[in-house]
C-alpha positions in Angstrom: 17.8 -0.5 1.4 21.4 0.7 1.7 23.5 -1.4 4.0 24.2 1.7 6.2 20.5 2.0 7.0 20.3 -1.5 8.3 22.8 -1.1 11.1 20.1 0.4 13.4 18.0 -2.8 13.2 19.1 -5.5 15.6 16.3 -8.0 15.1 12.9 -8.6 13.4 10.1 -10.4 15.2 6.3 -10.6 14.8 4.3 -9.6 17.9 0.7 -8.5 18.6 -0.2 -4.9 18.5 -0.4 -4.5 22.3 3.0 -6.1 22.7 4.4 -3.9 20.0 3.1 -0.8 21.9 4.8 -2.1 25.1 8.1 -2.6 23.2 8.2 0.8 21.6 10.3 3.1 23.7 9.6 6.4 21.9 6.2 8.0 22.2 6.5 9.2 18.6 6.7 5.6 17.4 3.4 4.7 19.2 1.3 7.1 17.2 1.6 5.4 13.8 0.9 2.0 15.5 -2.2 3.4 17.2 -3.4 4.8 13.8 -3.1 1.4 12.2 -4.9 -0.3 15.0 -7.7 2.2 14.7 -8.0 1.7 11.0 -8.1 -2.1 11.5 -10.8 -1.9 14.2 -13.0 0.3 11.9 -12.6 -2.2 9.1 -10.6 0.2 6.9 -7.8 -2.3 6.3 -10.1 -5.1 5.1 -9.5 -5.0 1.3 -9.9 -7.1 -1.7 -7.5 -7.2 -4.7 -8.3 -6.4 -8.3 -5.4 -7.2 -10.6 -5.1 -6.0 -14.1 -2.5 -7.7 -16.3 -1.3 -7.1 -19.9 -0.8 -10.4 -21.7 2.7 -11.7 -22.1 5.0 -11.1 -25.0 3.3 -12.4 -28.2 4.7 -13.6 -31.5 5.0 -10.6 -33.8 2.3 -10.1 -36.4 4.7 -10.4 -39.3 5.9 -13.8 -38.1 2.4 -15.2 -37.7 0.3 -16.6 -40.6 -2.9 -17.1 -38.6 -5.5 -14.6 -37.3 -4.5 -11.9 -34.9 -6.8 -13.5 -32.3 -4.9 -16.8 -32.5 -1.4 -15.2 -32.2 0.4 -17.1 -29.3 3.0 -16.1 -26.7 6.7 -16.4 -27.3 9.0 -18.3 -24.9 9.5 -15.0 -23.0 5.7 -14.6 -22.8 5.3 -18.1 -21.4 7.8 -17.2 -18.7 6.0 -14.0 -17.9 2.7 -16.0 -17.6 4.3 -18.4 -15.2 5.7 -15.5 -13.2 2.2 -14.2 -12.6 1.2 -17.4 -10.7 2.8 -16.4 -7.4 1.7 -12.8 -7.8 -2.0 -13.7 -8.2 -1.8 -16.4 -5.6 -0.4 -13.9 -3.1 -3.7 -12.0 -3.3 -6.0 -15.0 -3.3 -7.4 -14.4 -6.8 -10.4 -16.7 -7.2 -11.7 -15.5 -10.6 -9.9 -14.6 -13.8 -11.6 -12.5 -16.4 -9.9 -12.3 -19.7 -10.0 -11.5 -23.4 -10.8 -14.7 -25.3 -7.8 -14.2 -27.6 -5.0 -16.8 -27.5 -2.3 -14.7 -26.0 -4.5 -13.6 -23.1 -5.8 -17.1 -22.4 -2.2 -18.4 -22.5 -1.2 -15.7 -20.0 -3.7 -16.7 -17.4 -3.6 -20.5 -18.1 -0.8 -21.3 -15.6 -2.6 -19.6 -12.7 -6.0 -21.0 -13.5 -4.4 -24.5 -13.8 -2.4 -24.1 -10.5 -5.2 -22.5 -8.5 -8.4 -23.8 -9.9 -9.7 -20.3 -10.2 -12.9 -19.7 -12.2 -12.2 -18.5 -15.7 -14.5 -16.1 -17.5 -14.0 -15.0 -21.1 -15.2 -11.5 -22.0 -15.3 -10.7 -25.8 -15.5 -7.0 -25.0 -12.0 -7.1 -23.6 -10.6 -8.2 -27.0 -9.0 -5.7 -29.4 -11.6 -5.9 -32.1 -14.6 -5.6 -29.8 -12.9 -2.7 -28.1 -12.1 -0.9 -31.3 -15.8 -1.3 -32.4 -17.3 -0.2 -29.1 -15.1 0.6 -26.0 -18.2 0.9 -23.7 -18.3 -2.9 -23.2 -14.8 -3.0 -21.7 -15.6 0.1 -19.6 -18.7 -1.6 -18.2 -16.9 -4.8 -17.3 -14.1 -2.9 -15.6 -16.5 -0.7 -13.6 -18.5 -3.7 -12.5 -15.4 -5.5 -11.3 -14.4 -2.5 -9.2 -17.9 -2.3 -7.7 -18.3 -6.0 -7.1 -17.2 -7.0 -3.6 -17.2 -10.8 -4.2 -13.5 -11.5 -3.7 -10.2 -11.1 -5.5 -10.3 -11.0 -9.3 -7.7 -10.7 -12.1 -8.2 -9.2 -15.5 -6.1 -9.9 -18.6 -6.4 -7.8 -21.7 -4.5 -6.0 -24.5 -2.5 -2.7 -24.6 -5.2 -0.7 -26.5 -7.8 -1.7 -23.9 -5.7 -0.8 -20.9 -6.5 2.9 -20.7 -10.2 2.3 -20.2 -9.6 -0.5 -17.6 -7.1 1.6 -15.7 -9.4 4.6 -15.9 -12.0 2.5 -13.9 -9.3 1.9 -11.3 -8.3 5.5 -11.2 -11.9 6.6 -10.7 -12.1 4.5 -7.6 -8.9 5.9 -6.1 -8.5 8.0 -2.9 -6.8 11.4 -2.8 -3.5 9.8 -1.8 -3.5 7.3 -4.7 -3.5 10.1 -7.4 -0.8 9.6 -9.9 0.1 6.1 -8.9 -1.3 4.4 -11.9 0.5 4.3 -15.3 -0.6 7.4 -17.3 0.9 6.9 -20.7 1.5 4.4 -23.5 2.3 1.5 -23.2 0.5 1.6 -19.9 1.9 -1.8 -18.8 4.7 -3.8 -20.3 3.9 -7.4 -21.6 3.4 -9.6 -18.6 3.1 -6.7 -16.1 0.3 -6.3 -13.7 -1.1 -3.6 -11.5 -3.0 -4.5 -8.3 -5.7 -2.3 -6.8 -6.6 -2.8 -3.1 -10.3 -2.0 -2.7 -12.0 -1.3 0.6 -15.5 -2.2 1.5 -16.9 0.8 -0.3 -15.1 -0.2 -3.5 -12.6 2.6 -3.2 -8.9 1.9 -4.0 -6.7 2.6 -1.0 -3.5 1.6 -2.7 -2.0 0.4 -6.0 1.1 -1.6 -6.7 2.8 -2.7 -9.9 4.4 -6.1 -10.4 7.1 -6.3 -13.1 7.6 -9.2 -15.5 10.7 -11.4 -15.3 14.0 -9.7 -16.2 14.8 -9.4 -19.9 13.1 -6.6 -21.8 10.8 -7.7 -24.7 12.1 -6.6 -28.1 8.9 -4.6 -28.7 7.3 -3.2 -25.5 4.4 -1.7 -27.6 3.6 -5.1 -29.2 -0.1 -5.8 -28.8 
């Protein structure tokens, strides 16, 4: 926020909604507050989070002698994985669903270790399984959107992201149209999008969390 725009703010304090209404001196300022209170009382603000993360920066294929499934994270990728810990913790993620490939497992490992979240590996979220039959990833993503059992994080690969993000987009409201990434590379390594789903499994908002500063040398690396 530009410094000039902060000069009208004298102080910040948390108060109850009724107290806030009493403190507001302009009638026009009371209407938005009343709208929020109404949404809260109708349960429209009770949401759960579904986070979708792309794995952190991985060692390039040309520099790895093992299988693609075993290709690990680089130092930058490890830093990106660690940066996801406070992001997922902020939304109370209690289950992590991931591709079983090493770079995805390494990306979610710091959060699982720090939080004790349940870890579920889904082969259909791996690149090879997705290439052979994308319907498995589509079914998992759609089920996670529909499931109201708490906050969940998903970690997968760039080629799989369009299908997973499509499941999020299908759950969106009119006002969320266009908020999700719509072109390759969808998400950068270590980046995550968080969908806020209401009780009817509709997304009322999306937000994107960037990885640590320092661009990877190949943002399209899978």
